[in-house]
N, C-alpha and C positions, 0 to 999 in steps of 0.2 A: 601615538599608537591607536589603531582602530580598535573599538570595543566591540565584542561579540553582541552585546545588548543593543548597540546602534544599528545593527543590521536586521532587526526584527521587522517582519512584514505586518505584524499585528494579528496575523491570522491565529485562530484558536482551534481546538478539537471540534467545536460546534460548526466550523466552516468546512469540514471535510465532506467528501462525496459519499463515504460510508461511515456507520456509527463507530464512535471511539469512546469506550468506557460509558456506554449508555445506561439508563436506569436498569436495564437487565443485569448488569454486572453487580455482583454483591459489593456493598460499600467497602468491605475490608480489602477488596482487591483494587479499588479504584486509584488509590494514591500511587502505587508503583506504575500503573499503567499510564496515568497522566504525566508522572514525572518522565517516564520513557518518551511519551509523545512530545513533551515540551523540549527535551534534549534533541529529538529527532527534527522537530519544527525548527529549532535554532540552526541546525546544521543544513536543513533544506533552504532556509532563508539566505544562509551564507552562499550556497551554490547557485542560487537563483538571483542574486543581488545584481542589479543593473549597472551599478557604478564601480563595483570592485574589479580589479584586474584578476586573471587567473592565478597569478602568483599570491595576491593577497587573499583570495579565497582559499587556496591551499594552505597558507599559513594559518588562517583562522580555523580551518578544520583540524589541522594538527594541534592547535592550541586547545580546541574543545576536546579532542581525543586524550590529550595529555591530562587535562583537568579531570576526566572522568576516572582515570587510573591512578590519579594522585601523584603524576610525575612532572607536573608543571604548575604554573600559577592557577589558582582556583577560579572557577566560574560558577556563579550561583545555580545556573541550570544544570551544570554537570554535577555539582555537589549534592543537589537534591536526588538525582538518580543514583549517584554513588552511595548515598545514605540508605535509600530504599533497597538497593542491591545488598548492602551489608546487612541490614535488618532482616530481610527475607531470604538470605543466602542464595541470591540470584546471580547468574553469570552476566557480567557487563559486556561479554563478547558480542551478544546480539546487537547492542547499541554500537559497538565498534565496527561491526559488519556494516552498519548503515553508513558509517563515515567512509568506508571504502566506496560505497555506491556514490556518495556525494562527491568524492574526489573524482570518480569516473565521470560524472556529469560535467565537471569542469574541463576535463582534457579529452574526452572520447565523445564525439558529437555525431558519429554515424554508426549504424549496426549492419553487419554483413547478412545475417540470416537468423532464423528462428532460434537456433542454439546459442548464437551470441546474445540475443535479446533475453533468453531464459537465464544465461549466465549472469547478466545484469540483475535480473530479478532475484536471483540467489542472494544478492547482497542488498538490494533496494527494497524488497517486499517480504520475502520469506522470513527474515529475522523478527519482523513485527509480530507475526502470528506465533512464532516459536516462543518469543518472550511472554506474550499473554498466556500461552499454554503452560509455560513453566510457573508463572505467578499462581495459576490454578492447581498446580501440582499434577498436571496431566502427564501421562507416560509418553515420552518422545517416540519410542518404538511404535506405539499404536497410532499417534495422531500426526506426526510431522509430515508424512508423505501427503496426506489429504490436506494438511494446512498449507504445505508448499504449492500445491496445485491451485488452491483458492487464492492465496496471496499473489502468485504470479498472474493469475487471471485478473485480479483486481488492478494490478500495476498496468497490465497491457490495456485494459479497458481505459484507464485513465490516459495513457499514451494516445490511444486512437481518438478519443473524444477531444483531446487538447493538442492534436497534431499540428494545427495551423498556428496556434499560439506559441507552441514550443519552438517552431521554426522561426516564426517572425520576431519573438522577443528574445530568444536564447540561442538561435542557430542550432538547435538539437533536433534530430530526426530519428525517431524510433521506428518509423516505417521502414522495414528492412530493404537493403539493396536488392536482395534476391527477389523479394515480392514485387518491387518496383520493376526490375528487369523482366520478370516474367510476363508483365503486361504492357511493356513499352512505356512505363512511367518514368517520371524524373522528379527529383527532390524539389525543384523549382515550381512544380505544380502546387505545392502547399501554399503558394503566395497568391493563388487565384481566389476570386470571390466565391466560386463554386468548384468543387472537385472535378476535374476532367475524368472521363471514363476510366483511363488507365490507373489513375490514382485511387479512384474509388474501388476499382477491382482489387488492388493491392491491400487497401484497407479491409475489404470483405474477406480476402484470404486470411489475413492475420486474425480477424474476428472469428472465423471458423475454427482456427487453432485454439483460440481462447475458449470457445464453447466446448471444445474437447477437454480442456483443463477443468472446466466446471462439471463436466461429466465425471472426472476423476474425483473432484472434491465434494460431490453430492452426499457422500457417506460421512463426511467430516463431522457434522453436528451429532450423529448417532454414535460416533466413536468416543465422544467426550463424556466423562463422568460428571462434571459440574453441570447441573441442569440450567442454571442461568447462562453460563457460557455457551452451552448448547443452543439455547434460544437465540442468543446474539449471533452466533455462526449461522444459524438457520435464517435469520433475517438478512444477514450480509450475502448468503448464497442466493437467495430469492432476488434481492436487489441487483446482484451481478447478472443473473440470468435475464432479468428484464432489460438491462442495458445492452446485452449481447443481442437480444431480439431487436432492439431499437437500432443498433448499429447495422443490422442487415438491411435496413431500408433508409436510414438517415444519411445525410451528407454532413459530416461533422465540421466542414468549413464554413457552412452557412446555416445549419440547424442545431438547435439545442438537443443534446443527447440525454443529458441527466434528467432524472425525474424531478418534477415540482415537489413542493412540501407535502401536499396531499398524497400524491402517488408514491412518494418515498415512505410516508408513514404507513400507508395501506399495504404496500409490498412487504415492508419490514415486519408489520404485524402478522401478515399471513405466514411468512417464513418462520417467525418466532413460534406462532401457534402450531404450525406443522411439526416443528421439532419437538414440542412439548407433547402433543398428541402422540407422536411415534414412541416417545419415551414412556408415557403412561401405559401403552398397550404392549410393552415388551418386558421380559423379565429383567429385574434390576441386577446389574453386575456387581455393584457394591453400594454402599451408603453414598448418596449424591446430594448436593445441596439442592434445596427446593426454593422456588421464588418466594420472597417475603413480601 
C-alpha cells in the first residue's frame, strides 16, 4: 500500500510564494497554522505527484480526509491537525474543503470562465485564510468577505505565474476557455517558449480581474482585531499587488514573475508597516494584540 508520507515533495512553509506563519504571527497561534499547512501540503503533494494514477491520488486524499475526522487509519499529519482543532475548538471543515479542491485538481483539468475559476478558489484558497482568522478569534461576519477576495487573488496569481509549468507537468490549465476564446488563443500555446499575443492577452484579462479582487481585499487588514495578523495580511496584500503589477508587463512563460528575496522582504515590510501605522492612527475597536 502506498504511504502518504512517501508522496512528500519535501517542500515546507518557507518555500511558499507568500508568508505562512511568519514572525509577525504570535507564537501561540503558530502551532495550529503550521499543522494546517502541513496537512494541506501533504494533500497538495498527493494531487501533484508525477507517478501516481488519478485513482491512487483520490484514494490517498480520501484516506487523509478520513484520518482527519477519525474515521479511518491514522496519519501523523492528520493527527497533528486534528489535535490542534480539538484543543483550540476549531472547525476541521476548512481543511476538508481543501481536500475537495485537490480532488478537483485530479479530475478537472480545464476551466470554463471566471466564475468556474472562483468556484475552485472557494475550496482551494479561501478556507486557508478563514482557518487563520478562526485561529485568531476574528469575526467571520466582518472579515470573511475580504479574506475570500484576497485568498482568491493569491490563488489566481499563482495560476498565472505557473501557467506553463502546470500545463507541461500536470496538464492543468487555469487560463479560462472564455479568456482564451476572446483573444483567439489556444491551450497549446502554453507549450511555447514565449507566450503568443493571444495567450498573453488572455493572461492580462485574468490579471485585471485579479486586480479587482485586490481592490476588494484592501480593507482586510483594517478589519482585523489582532494587530500581528493585520500586519501579516498587510504584507501579503502588498506583495500580491506587486505581483499583479508585474504580470501586467511580464511574460510568465519565459520571465520570472515572483519577487526575489530582497524585493519580497521590502514589499512585505512596507505592507506590514502600513497596516500598523493605520491601526495606530485610528480609534481602537477593542483590545487587540500588539507586536512583541
